[in-house]
C-alpha positions, 0 to 999 in steps of 0.5 A, spaced: 248 497 033 248 496 041 253 500 045 256 496 051 260 499 057 264 494 062 266 497 069 271 494 073 269 495 080 275 494 084 278 500 087 285 499 086 291 503 083 294 496 080 288 493 077 288 493 070 281 490 068 284 484 064 278 480 064 274 485 061 279 486 056 279 479 054 271 479 054 272 486 049 277 483 045 273 477 044 267 481 042 271 485 037 275 479 034 269 475 033 265 480 030 260 481 034 261 488 036 265 494 033 271 497 037 267 504 037 261 501 041 265 498 047 268 502 053 272 499 059 271 503 065 275 503 072 272 505 078 279 507 081 281 511 075 274 513 071 268 518 073 264 512 071 257 516 071 260 521 067 263 517 062 256 513 061 253 519 061 257 521 055 258 514 052 250 512 052 251 505 053 245 500 051 248 495 056 253 496 062 256 490 065 259 490 072 265 485 074 266 484 081 270 479 086 267 478 093 270 483 097 268 488 091 261 486 090 258 491 094 261 497 090 258 493 084 251 493 087 252 501 089 254 502 081 248 498 079 243 502 084 246 509 081 245 506 074 238 504 075 236 511 078 240 515 072 239 511 066 233 507 067 233 504 060 240 501 061 240 494 062 245 491 067 249 485 067 253 482 073 259 477 072 266 475 075 268 471 081 263 473 086 256 472 082 259 465 079 261 462 086 255 465 090 249 465 085 244 467 091 247 474 090 243 475 084 239 481 085 233 482 080 231 489 082 239 491 080 241 486 075 238 484 068 242 478 067 248 475 071 254 471 067 256 465 071 264 463 070 268 464 064 265 470 060 268 470 053 263 465 050 257 467 054 258 475 053 258 473 046 252 470 045 248 474 050 250 481 046 249 477 039 242 475 042 241 482 045 242 485 038 238 480 034 232 481 039 232 489 037 236 490 043 232 487 048 233 481 053 228 476 051 227 471 057 225 466 052 231 467 048 236 467 054 234 460 056 238 457 050 244 461 052 248 457 057 251 460 063 246 465 065 242 467 071 236 472 069 228 473 071 223 471 066 216 474 064 213 471 071 218 474 075 222 467 076 229 467 077 232 462 071 239 459 071 241 456 065 245 450 065 253 451 066 257 453 060 263 448 059 270 452 059 273 454 052 277 447 051 283 450 047 285 456 051 289 459 044 282 460 041 281 466 046 284 472 042 290 475 045 288 481 049 288 488 046 290 493 051 289 498 047 282 498 049 284 501 055 284 508 056 290 511 058 296 507 061 294 500 062 301 497 065 305 499 072 311 502 074 315 499 079 320 504 082 325 500 086 326 494 081 327 490 087 326 483 083 332 486 078 336 489 083 338 494 078 337 502 078 331 505 074 324 502 074 321 497 069 314 497 066 310 491 069 303 488 067 299 482 069 300 476 064 295 469 064 298 463 060 293 458 063 287 458 067 285 454 073 288 450 078 288 442 080 288 443 088 282 444 092 285 448 098 279 450 103 280 457 103 280 458 095 274 458 090 279 458 084 277 451 082 270 452 083 270 458 078 275 455 073 272 448 073 278 445 070 286 447 068 288 449 061 294 452 058 296 457 052 301 453 048 308 456 049 308 459 042 301 463 044 304 465 050 310 468 047 306 471 042 303 476 047 310 477 051 313 479 044 308 484 042 307 487 049 315 488 049 316 490 042 310 495 042 310 498 049 317 496 052 314 492 057 319 488 060 317 485 066 311 480 066 307 478 073 304 471 071 298 471 074 297 463 073 294 460 079 300 455 079 305 456 073 310 451 076 305 445 074 308 443 067 316 443 067 316 442 060 312 447 058 316 452 062 322 449 058 319 450 051 317 457 053 324 459 054 326 456 048 321 460 044 323 466 048 330 465 045 328 464 038 325 470 038 331 474 041 327 475 048 332 472 053 335 476 058 330 482 055 324 480 059 323 478 066 318 474 070 314 473 077 311 467 077 307 463 082 309 456 084 307 451 089 312 449 095 312 442 094 314 442 087 320 446 087 326 442 085 333 443 081 330 442 075 324 447 076 329 452 078 333 451 072 327 452 068 325 458 072 332 461 071 333 460 064 326 463 062 328 469 066 323 468 072 326 473 078 321 472 083 317 466 085 311 467 089 308 462 094 302 461 098 306 459 104 300 459 108 303 457 115 309 454 118 304 449 122 303 442 119 297 442 123 294 448 120 297 446 113 292 440 113 286 444 114 288 449 109 292 445 104 289 438 105 296 436 108 299 436 101 304 441 103 309 441 109 312 447 113 319 443 111 317 444 104 316 451 105 323 452 108 326 447 103 323 451 097 326 458 099 333 455 100 333 451 093 331 458 090 336 461 093 341 456 091 339 458 084 339 466 085 331 466 084 327 471 089 322 468 093 316 471 096 310 468 099 303 469 103 300 467 109 293 466 112 292 466 120 286 464 124 284 458 120 279 454 123 281 451 130 288 454 129 291 456 136 296 462 138 301 457 139 301 455 131 300 462 129 307 463 133 310 458 129 308 462 122 311 469 125 317 465 127 318 463 120 317 470 117 322 472 122 327 466 118 325 469 112 327 476 113 334 473 114 334 469 107 338 474 102 333 471 096 326 473 100 323 479 097 316 480 100 311 477 104 304 478 106 298 475 110 291 475 111 286 472 116 282 466 114 276 469 111 270 464 108 269 466 101 263 463 098 263 456 095 269 454 099 270 449 105 271 455 110 264 458 107 261 451 109 264 451 116 262 459 117 255 457 115 254 451 120 256 456 125 251 462 122 257 466 121 255 468 114 248 468 110 246 468 103 241 474 104 245 479 109 252 479 108 257 485 108 262 482 103 267 488 104 269 484 111 271 478 106 278 482 104 283 477 104 289 482 105 291 485 112 298 487 111 296 494 110 292 495 116 294 499 122 289 496 126 288 488 127 282 485 123 277 481 127 278 474 127 273 470 123 274 463 127 275 465 134 274 458 137 281 457 138 285 463 139 282 469 143 282 476 139 286 479 144 292 474 143 292 475 136 292 483 136 299 482 140 301 478 134 299 483 129 304 488 131 309 483 131 308 481 124 308 489 122 315 489 125 317 483 122 314 486 115 317 493 116 324 489 118 324 485 111 322 491 107 328 495 110 333 490 109 331 488 102 331 496 100 338 495 103 340 489 099 337 490 092 335 498 091 341 502 089 343 508 094 341 513 088 334 510 088 334 510 096 336 517 096 331 520 091 326 516 095 328 520 101 328 526 098 321 525 095 318 522 100 321 524 107 316 520 111 320 514 109 326 515 112 323 517 119 319 511 118 325 506 117 329 511 123 323 509 128 323 502 126 331 501 127 331 506 133 326 501 137 329 495 135 336 498 137 333 500 144 330 494 145 337 490 144 341 495 149 337 491 155 338 484 152 345 484 150 352 487 152 353 494 150 359 493 146 356 488 141 349 492 140 351 496 134 355 491 131 350 485 131 343 490 131 346 493 125 348 487 121 341 484 123 338 489 119 342 490 113 345 483 111 
């Protein structure tokens, strides 16, 4: 029996290799492979080459997003050098949205789009052909790229996605070595003492919208959802088996179907899980209303995240086809607040044609968010041209990107953790120097929100423990507070400074 190792190329502490778990579970569930012949590896947690040396796979699968594709290429090169007889398969979002990235010298086969069925047929074919990839046989498998006997690159027809999502078996997380869930030490969403176990959860795949910066619709092709029963089956299993009590729902748009949310809440109640498990979920600002908030509240959702993107209506036309407005963003956060629901959001700066004045509207909105008691987090990134998006086409027209020579690491979406300003991709309407100044303003606003959220929601005991174990935190917050305090001395009456400034940071 062939042996198959699958490697997650994302270097992240919080990466749970979910897609690889789904594929491995499919292979076992449909009796294509045995559990002992499968291995899931993660470049952050594992010594990949040492593990491959010990496992001795016949096939290695690599999964990569655009920003981590370079990691996958480097792993493939090392596999070619150290294990020349091993077949290498590449899959994931990047190769699916940018097929020119297929490199025959590194990858024997590429799996395009949704991977479960395709990987199942691929490994069944590999075993049937004496543990070989035979091009004549691969041509009958949809959703592949490979090189034929003459050296020509072959693209087989696209594979339709699995029609009934419930046909995809529940992911078996015991296939991951070690701990597969995370701990949140501050329990901000729950406003309680102690940490909770959190894991990512998919209850649907796909999004009906076509935002200019996003490749989701291209990758998933359509929108499908698990039945409420199937979703709660997974929640109950993870809660009762592993004690996981917080679920970060990774659906692109969980708010799409209100009835389904009410049905999930009813299913949770029937199983005695209401009040025992909580959720973080993604919504769209213009969908938020009283009925949806009531459904969120009943189900146990404690933090609703948005792709807010901008506070400039002009920029929102570019980013989201003008279907969401800045007023929608503000109203959504206020409506969630009336129901005691947390709100978090992401922003994109530097969209094509965006001026510094429009970006400042977004920063002003960020400042407004810090004063809303239900806002828990926000983060941001610069507009980047991900393959197969409108932004990519704009960048291609301006010769900013190339199918042949690209540093894919530059297309990292989030920059909130950077110490220095990132380079803008689209500079026509905004000078880099002006953006650099804005960058540090945003950093200060983010620090202020982080401080205020901890003061509001994290118990004093936990704050004291954080300070004792991580002294740099108190120095960091003290520095931010003193800087803001001193700045205020020169702009307000001294007798009012301490009261107003302290109140603005804490409440």
